C-alpha positions in Angstrom: 21.9 5.7 -12.5 19.6 8.3 -11.1 17.9 7.1 -7.8 15.1 10.0 -8.1 11.5 8.8 -8.8 9.0 10.8 -11.0 4.7 10.2 -10.6 3.4 8.4 -13.2 -0.1 8.4 -12.0 -2.3 9.5 -8.7 -5.9 8.6 -7.9 -8.2 10.0 -5.3 -10.6 6.7 -3.7 -13.5 7.5 -1.6 -13.4 5.4 1.9 -15.5 2.7 0.5 -14.3 -1.1 -0.1 -15.8 -0.1 -3.8 -12.5 1.7 -4.2 -10.3 -1.5 -4.1 -11.8 -2.7 -7.9 -10.3 1.0 -8.8 -7.1 0.4 -7.3 -6.6 -3.2 -8.9 -7.4 -1.1 -12.3 -4.5 1.3 -11.3 -2.1 -1.7 -10.4 -2.8 -3.8 -14.1 -2.1 -0.3 -15.8 0.8 0.5 -13.7 2.5 -2.9 -13.9 2.0 -2.9 -17.9 3.6 0.3 -18.6 6.7 0.2 -16.4 7.6 -3.4 -16.7 6.9 -5.2 -13.4 8.1 -8.8 -13.7 4.9 -11.1 -14.4 6.4 -13.3 -11.2 5.9 -9.8 -8.9 2.4 -8.8 -10.2 1.0 -10.6 -7.7 2.9 -9.2 -4.8 2.0 -5.7 -5.7 -1.3 -6.6 -6.1 -1.3 -8.5 -2.7 0.4 -5.2 -0.8 -1.1 -2.5 -2.2 -4.6 -3.7 -1.8 -4.0 -4.2 1.2 -2.5 -1.0 2.1 -5.5 0.6 0.6 -7.7 -1.6 2.8 -6.0 -0.8 5.9 -6.3 2.8 4.9 -10.1 2.5 4.6 -10.8 0.4 7.9 -7.9 1.8 10.4 -7.0 5.1 8.8 -10.4 6.5 7.7 -12.9 4.2 9.6 -15.2 4.0 6.6 -15.6 7.1 7.1 -16.9 7.9 3.2 -16.5 11.5 3.3 -12.7 11.2 3.9 -10.5 10.3 1.0 -7.4 8.2 0.4 -5.1 9.5 -2.3 -2.6 7.0 -4.3 0.2 8.0 -5.9 2.2 5.8 -8.2 6.2 6.9 -8.7 8.6 5.2 -11.2 12.1 5.6 -11.5 14.7 3.4 -13.8 15.0 0.4 -10.8 11.9 0.7 -8.6 8.0 1.3 -8.8 6.6 2.6 -5.5 3.0 3.0 -4.7 2.4 5.7 -2.2 -1.1 5.0 0.0 -1.8 8.0 2.2 -5.4 8.3 4.3 -6.9 11.0 6.1 -6.3 9.3 9.7 -4.1 10.3 12.7 -2.1 7.4 11.7 -0.7 4.9 14.3 2.6 3.9 15.6 4.5 1.9 13.2 7.3 0.7 15.1 5.5 -1.2 17.4 3.1 -3.5 16.1 2.7 -7.0 17.7 4.0 -9.8 16.0 1.1 -11.6 13.8 3.4 -15.2 14.0 3.7 -14.9 18.0 1.4 -17.8 19.0 -1.1 -15.8 20.9 -1.7 -13.8 18.1 -2.0 -16.6 15.7 -5.8 -17.1 15.5 -6.9 -13.5 15.9 -9.0 -12.2 12.8 -6.5 -8.7 12.5 -3.0 -7.7 12.8 -1.6 -9.3 9.3 -2.2 -6.7 6.8 1.6 -4.8 7.5 3.3 -8.0 8.0 1.6 -8.7 4.3 3.2 -5.8 2.9 6.4 -6.0 4.2 7.3 -9.4 2.9 5.6 -9.0 -0.4 7.5 -5.7 -1.2 10.9 -5.1 -1.5 10.9 -1.9 0.9 8.3 -0.4 3.3 8.4 3.0 4.5 5.8 5.0 7.0 5.9 8.3 6.8 4.8 11.2 9.2 2.2 9.8 11.8 1.8 6.4 10.2 -1.2 7.7 7.8 1.0 7.0 4.8 3.1 4.1 3.4 5.0 3.7 0.8 5.4 0.3 -1.0 8.3 -0.1 -3.2 9.1 -3.0 -6.2 11.8 -4.1 -7.6 11.6 -4.0 -11.8 
């Protein structure tokens, strides 16, 4: 079996929250076409929309002139959603633990925790302005 991925979809989004509807349609299309398990669909939907929301809010700072590139790659075993913003990135290796008592009441800080718990694998690349979310089929 080959582990090589082929790009099957790509989408360029503006840094507005209206773009979330576009990503939801893409997720529906991809999950149907590659055979994502119905039980895993909710995980894909939440994790990928969270990645896009983070790119809008934290990466591109809601600057509508900046874009977010989403690509979907596929192989026999997995599908990968890549979300890349135009921001400077962040230190993804040193994040506060959202489950620590001092962080439980904070309004932010759970997005990456959610992604890591919902996706089968999460990889940040570059300076942290691109995340790849892998889901088993």
